LUMLUM-681504 format. One record per residue (C-alpha): residue number from 0; residue in one letter; x, y, z. Coordinates in nm, 2 decimals, padded with zeros to 4 digits. Each point is the difference from the previous one (the first is absolute). Layout:
N
<NUM "A" <X Y Z>>
...
# end
This chain:
262
<0 "M" <-03.76 17.98 06.36>>
<1 "L" <-00.37 00.04 00.08>>
<2 "D" <-00.20 00.25 -00.20>>
<3 "T" <-00.19 00.28 00.18>>
<4 "A" <-00.33 -00.18 00.01>>
<5 "A" <00.16 -00.30 00.16>>
<6 "V" <00.17 00.21 00.26>>
<7 "V" <-00.33 00.17 00.08>>
<8 "R" <-00.18 -00.34 00.02>>
<9 "N" <00.26 -00.14 00.24>>
<10 "L" <-00.01 00.30 00.23>>
<11 "A" <-00.38 -00.02 00.01>>
<12 "Q" <00.00 -00.37 00.07>>
<13 "D" <00.27 00.03 00.26>>
<14 "C" <-00.20 00.26 00.19>>
<15 "G" <-00.29 -00.23 00.09>>
<16 "G" <-00.36 00.08 00.00>>
<17 "S" <-00.14 00.15 -00.32>>
<18 "V" <00.19 00.25 -00.21>>
<19 "S" <-00.13 00.17 -00.31>>
<20 "V" <00.22 00.20 -00.24>>
<21 "S" <-00.09 00.21 -00.30>>
<22 "V" <00.23 00.24 -00.20>>
<23 "R" <-00.14 00.20 -00.29>>
<24 "N" <00.23 00.17 -00.25>>
<25 "I" <-00.06 00.37 -00.04>>
<26 "S" <00.32 00.09 -00.19>>
<27 "N" <00.32 -00.21 -00.07>>
<28 "A" <-00.08 -00.26 00.26>>
<29 "F" <-00.19 -00.33 -00.02>>
<30 "D" <-00.30 -00.19 00.13>>
<31 "I" <00.04 -00.27 00.26>>
<32 "S" <-00.25 -00.19 00.21>>
<33 "F" <-00.03 -00.27 00.27>>
<34 "N" <-00.34 -00.09 00.13>>
<35 "E" <-00.11 00.34 -00.13>>
<36 "G" <-00.37 -00.08 00.00>>
<37 "I" <-00.04 -00.09 00.36>>
<38 "R" <-00.26 00.21 00.19>>
<39 "M" <00.11 00.11 00.34>>
<40 "G" <-00.13 00.23 00.27>>
<41 "S" <00.12 00.34 -00.11>>
<42 "A" <00.09 00.17 00.32>>
<43 "S" <00.08 00.36 -00.09>>
<44 "T" <00.10 -00.06 -00.36>>
<45 "I" <-00.38 00.05 -00.08>>
<46 "K" <00.07 00.37 00.06>>
<47 "V" <00.15 00.02 -00.35>>
<48 "P" <-00.33 -00.06 -00.18>>
<49 "I" <-00.17 00.25 00.24>>
<50 "I" <00.24 00.28 -00.10>>
<51 "V" <-00.05 -00.09 -00.37>>
<52 "E" <-00.37 00.03 00.02>>
<53 "A" <00.02 00.33 00.20>>
<54 "M" <00.22 00.15 -00.27>>
<55 "R" <-00.24 -00.12 -00.27>>
<56 "Q" <-00.29 00.18 00.18>>
<57 "A" <00.22 00.31 00.03>>
<58 "R" <00.07 -00.02 -00.37>>
<59 "D" <-00.37 -00.02 -00.07>>
<60 "G" <-00.09 00.29 00.23>>
<61 "R" <-00.20 -00.22 00.24>>
<62 "L" <00.26 00.08 00.28>>
<63 "S" <00.24 00.27 00.07>>
<64 "L" <00.35 -00.07 00.14>>
<65 "D" <-00.03 00.33 00.18>>
<66 "A" <-00.33 -00.08 00.18>>
<67 "E" <00.04 00.01 00.37>>
<68 "Y" <-00.12 -00.26 00.25>>
<69 "S" <-00.01 00.01 00.38>>
<70 "V" <00.13 -00.29 00.20>>
<71 "S" <-00.26 -00.06 00.28>>
<72 "A" <00.05 -00.24 00.29>>
<73 "E" <-00.22 -00.26 -00.16>>
<74 "K" <00.21 -00.01 -00.32>>
<75 "R" <00.32 -00.10 00.18>>
<76 "C" <00.12 -00.35 -00.06>>
<77 "A" <00.27 -00.20 00.18>>
<78 "G" <00.31 -00.15 -00.16>>
<79 "S" <00.25 00.17 -00.23>>
<80 "G" <00.01 00.37 -00.06>>
<81 "V" <00.03 00.33 00.18>>
<82 "I" <-00.34 00.16 -00.01>>
<83 "T" <-00.13 -00.18 00.30>>
<84 "H" <00.28 00.16 00.21>>
<85 "L" <-00.10 00.36 -00.11>>
<86 "H" <-00.26 00.24 00.13>>
<87 "E" <-00.37 -00.06 -00.05>>
<88 "G" <-00.15 00.22 -00.27>>
<89 "L" <00.31 -00.01 -00.22>>
<90 "V" <-00.09 00.12 -00.35>>
<91 "L" <00.18 -00.17 -00.29>>
<92 "T" <-00.05 00.03 -00.38>>
<93 "L" <-00.08 -00.31 -00.20>>
<94 "K" <00.36 00.01 -00.14>>
<95 "D" <00.13 00.01 00.36>>
<96 "L" <-00.21 -00.31 00.08>>
<97 "L" <00.11 -00.19 -00.30>>
<98 "T" <00.36 00.09 00.07>>
<99 "L" <-00.02 -00.12 00.36>>
<100 "M" <-00.18 -00.32 -00.11>>
<101 "I" <00.29 -00.08 -00.22>>
<102 "I" <00.32 00.13 00.17>>
<103 "T" <-00.09 -00.09 00.36>>
<104 "S" <-00.27 -00.26 -00.08>>
<105 "D" <-00.23 00.21 00.22>>
<106 "N" <-00.32 -00.20 00.07>>
<107 "T" <-00.21 00.30 00.10>>
<108 "A" <00.09 00.17 -00.32>>
<109 "T" <-00.07 -00.32 -00.19>>
<110 "N" <-00.35 -00.05 00.15>>
<111 "M" <-00.08 00.36 -00.07>>
<112 "C" <00.12 -00.04 -00.36>>
<113 "I" <-00.22 -00.32 -00.04>>
<114 "D" <-00.30 00.20 00.12>>
<115 "I" <00.07 00.29 -00.23>>
<116 "V" <00.09 -00.20 -00.31>>
<117 "G" <-00.25 -00.29 00.05>>
<118 "M" <00.09 -00.37 00.04>>
<119 "D" <-00.23 -00.09 -00.29>>
<120 "R" <00.18 00.24 -00.23>>
<121 "V" <00.34 -00.14 00.09>>
<122 "N" <-00.12 -00.35 -00.09>>
<123 "A" <-00.17 00.12 -00.32>>
<124 "M" <00.34 00.15 -00.11>>
<125 "L" <00.18 -00.33 00.08>>
<126 "G" <-00.26 -00.18 -00.21>>
<127 "E" <00.04 00.25 -00.28>>
<128 "F" <00.37 -00.09 -00.02>>
<129 "G" <-00.09 -00.37 -00.01>>
<130 "Y" <00.12 -00.10 00.35>>
<131 "Q" <-00.20 -00.29 00.14>>
<132 "G" <00.18 -00.06 00.33>>
<133 "T" <00.09 00.34 00.14>>
<134 "A" <-00.28 00.15 00.20>>
<135 "L" <-00.09 00.25 00.28>>
<136 "N" <-00.26 -00.15 00.22>>
<137 "R" <00.05 00.17 00.34>>
<138 "R" <00.14 00.30 00.18>>
<139 "M" <00.32 -00.02 00.20>>
<140 "Y" <-00.04 -00.17 00.34>>
<141 "D" <-00.36 -00.11 -00.08>>
<142 "W" <00.03 -00.33 00.19>>
<143 "D" <-00.38 -00.05 -00.02>>
<144 "A" <00.02 -00.01 -00.38>>
<145 "L" <00.30 -00.23 00.02>>
<146 "S" <-00.19 -00.24 00.23>>
<147 "Q" <-00.28 -00.01 -00.26>>
<148 "G" <00.25 -00.10 -00.27>>
<149 "R" <00.04 00.34 -00.16>>
<150 "D" <00.37 00.08 -00.06>>
<151 "N" <00.22 00.20 -00.23>>
<152 "W" <00.19 -00.20 -00.26>>
<153 "I" <00.30 00.05 -00.23>>
<154 "V" <00.15 -00.20 -00.29>>
<155 "A" <00.36 00.06 -00.09>>
<156 "E" <-00.05 00.00 -00.38>>
<157 "E" <-00.29 00.24 00.03>>
<158 "I" <00.18 00.26 00.23>>
<159 "T" <00.30 00.00 -00.23>>
<160 "D" <-00.22 00.06 -00.30>>
<161 "L" <-00.16 00.29 00.19>>
<162 "L" <00.34 00.14 00.10>>
<163 "A" <00.13 -00.03 -00.36>>
<164 "R" <-00.31 00.19 -00.12>>
<165 "I" <00.08 00.27 00.26>>
<166 "A" <00.36 00.02 -00.11>>
<167 "L" <-00.10 00.03 -00.37>>
<168 "G" <-00.26 00.27 00.08>>
<169 "E" <-00.29 -00.23 -00.10>>
<170 "A" <-00.18 -00.07 00.32>>
<171 "V" <-00.14 00.35 00.04>>
<172 "G" <00.15 00.23 -00.25>>
<173 "D" <00.02 00.39 -00.01>>
<174 "G" <00.31 00.00 00.23>>
<175 "Y" <-00.17 -00.18 00.29>>
<176 "D" <00.21 -00.32 -00.04>>
<177 "K" <00.31 00.21 00.05>>
<178 "L" <-00.15 00.14 00.32>>
<179 "I" <-00.07 -00.35 00.13>>
<180 "L" <00.37 -00.10 -00.07>>
<181 "D" <00.12 00.32 00.16>>
<182 "I" <-00.19 -00.09 00.32>>
<183 "M" <00.12 -00.36 -00.01>>
<184 "H" <00.36 00.12 -00.03>>
<185 "K" <-00.05 00.18 00.34>>
<186 "Q" <-00.07 -00.34 00.16>>
<187 "L" <00.14 -00.02 00.35>>
<188 "Y" <00.00 -00.39 00.00>>
<189 "S" <00.24 -00.08 -00.29>>
<190 "D" <00.22 -00.25 00.17>>
<191 "V" <-00.16 -00.32 -00.12>>
<192 "L" <00.01 00.00 -00.38>>
<193 "G" <00.26 00.28 00.05>>
<194 "M" <00.21 -00.19 00.25>>
<195 "F" <00.29 -00.05 -00.23>>
<196 "L" <-00.08 00.25 -00.28>>
<197 "P" <00.17 00.34 -00.06>>
<198 "E" <-00.17 00.29 00.17>>
<199 "G" <-00.27 00.18 -00.20>>
<200 "V" <-00.08 -00.26 -00.27>>
<201 "L" <-00.32 -00.14 00.17>>
<202 "A" <-00.35 00.13 00.03>>
<203 "N" <-00.20 -00.25 00.20>>
<204 "K" <-00.27 -00.11 00.24>>
<205 "T" <00.05 -00.26 00.26>>
<206 "G" <-00.26 -00.21 00.18>>
<207 "S" <00.03 -00.21 00.31>>
<208 "V" <-00.27 -00.16 00.23>>
<209 "N" <-00.03 -00.33 00.17>>
<210 "Q" <00.15 -00.26 -00.23>>
<211 "F" <00.05 00.23 -00.29>>
<212 "V" <00.31 00.20 -00.09>>
<213 "H" <00.00 00.18 -00.34>>
<214 "D" <00.17 00.27 -00.20>>
<215 "C" <-00.07 00.13 -00.34>>
<216 "G" <00.13 00.30 -00.20>>
<217 "V" <00.17 00.14 -00.30>>
<218 "V" <00.38 00.00 -00.04>>
<219 "T" <00.14 00.27 -00.23>>
<220 "T" <00.35 00.10 -00.11>>
<221 "P" <00.12 00.20 -00.30>>
<222 "E" <00.06 -00.33 -00.18>>
<223 "F" <-00.31 -00.21 00.08>>
<224 "S" <-00.33 -00.03 00.19>>
<225 "Y" <-00.22 -00.29 00.12>>
<226 "A" <-00.29 -00.07 00.24>>
<227 "I" <00.05 -00.26 00.26>>
<228 "A" <-00.21 -00.17 00.27>>
<229 "V" <00.11 -00.26 00.25>>
<230 "L" <-00.28 -00.13 00.22>>
<231 "T" <00.04 -00.25 00.28>>
<232 "A" <-00.23 -00.20 00.23>>
<233 "D" <00.06 -00.24 00.29>>
<234 "V" <00.38 00.05 -00.01>>
<235 "P" <00.16 -00.12 00.33>>
<236 "S" <00.08 00.35 00.11>>
<237 "A" <-00.07 00.36 -00.13>>
<238 "G" <00.38 00.06 00.01>>
<239 "E" <00.07 -00.29 -00.23>>
<240 "A" <-00.28 00.12 -00.24>>
<241 "R" <00.15 00.35 -00.02>>
<242 "L" <00.34 -00.14 -00.06>>
<243 "T" <-00.12 -00.23 -00.27>>
<244 "I" <-00.18 00.29 -00.17>>
<245 "G" <00.31 00.21 00.02>>
<246 "R" <00.22 -00.27 -00.15>>
<247 "I" <-00.24 -00.07 -00.28>>
<248 "S" <-00.02 00.37 -00.08>>
<249 "K" <00.38 00.02 -00.01>>
<250 "V" <00.03 -00.30 -00.23>>
<251 "I" <-00.24 00.17 -00.24>>
<252 "F" <00.17 00.34 00.02>>
<253 "D" <00.34 -00.15 -00.06>>
<254 "A" <-00.11 -00.21 -00.29>>
<255 "V" <-00.17 00.30 -00.17>>
<256 "S" <00.30 00.22 00.07>>
<257 "A" <00.23 -00.26 -00.17>>
<258 "G" <-00.23 -00.02 -00.30>>
<259 "K" <-00.08 -00.37 00.07>>
<260 "S" <-00.32 -00.17 -00.11>>
<261 "C" <-00.22 -00.18 00.24>>
# end
């Protein structure tokens, strides 16, 4: 009988393209990895570091989660989210913007948060945590930046480390990590990593653009908790990528539930 790591490896290899898997133990689980150091275009998973840095600045008094911002026509951004469909002049708090950035992957909210928080400060935070691959280099839908070679990047082992820090209350502190997880638990797109999981155990952030399909999050039950990221690139179809992510997630969950090792 194959061990968990071998099953994960086989699922990843059978998927085609590039698949990167990282699981980080938080409580009563285990670490597991497959191509965990590969750097990929982040799609919307980069929104997790953005909310972490926003909360750090709120903790330090540089920003207020209750501060209000008006959504003018020039701030609207295409793609995922709801703000672009709402009336011009809409006023939202920073907490509202962060929530929409995570739970609906709203690109208008994301670009406003990048402008408020500062791209350089997000990258400084990533560097402080020792991450050498994950980086925020452009706003959402900034195709000019992309044509100049500036993209946003994610590494599975780095995002699971950050998620584990959040779950342990160590990314921000002072209760802000719990607020991040509470927002992530309200995620409207939970059917990738959560495809075969029980309802309510996953707090996550998906990302999908062009050849990339990703999901990352924290799985928590009364018995155990772990951070997980499954990143894919150049898989034959987005549907196959999502199915593979869901299958890998279930294998991990079932193994941890059964008390197996990796």
